[in-house]
N, C-alpha and C positions, 0 to 999 in steps of 0.2 A: 579645625574647620574641615579637614579631609575626612575625619571620622564621621562628622555630621552629614557630609555629602554622601558617603558610602551607606550610612544608615538610611537616609532618605531613598536612595536607589533600591536598597534591600526591601524597604517597606512598600515601594511602588511595585516591585516584582511580586511580593506577597499578595498585594491587592489585585494585581492582574490575574494571579493564579486563582484567587477566590472568585473573581468576577467571571472567569472562564467556566467555572462550575455552574454558574447561574444561567448561562446562555442557552437559549432554545433556538436551534437552527431552523425550525419550521417557521417561526415568526420572529425574525432576528431583531426587528426594530419596534416591537410592541411590548408594552408592559415592563416587567423587571428585566427582560432581556435587552431592551433598548437602553435602560439605565446602565446595565453592565457594559454594553458597547461603549457608551460615553465615558464610563470610568476607565475602561481599558485604554481608550484613545488619550484621555487626560493623563493617565499614568505613563504612557509611552512618551508623551510630550515632556513630562517631568523628567524622565530618564534622559532624554535628549538634552534638555536644558542643564541638567546636572553635569552631563558629559562636557558640554560647552564651558561650563563654569570651571571644571577641573582643568581643561585645556588652557583656558585663559589665565588661570592662576599659575600654572606651570610656566607659561610664556612670560608672565610678569616676573616670576622669580628669576628666570634666566636673564631677563632684560635688566633687572636691578643688580645683578651680580657683577 
């Protein structure tokens, strides 16, 4: 499960990197740039959720020991 979580985090970082290349800072929320902003925000939320999942799993392992 840990490998899956780290893979998802890595893919989210790759997607953030790609979406950052699409950004147009003159019209940040219009067209493809707006889509890229939404994808970046969604990927950041995914990274935070995976971090919470990793933390909760480690706490559960310590609790069950």
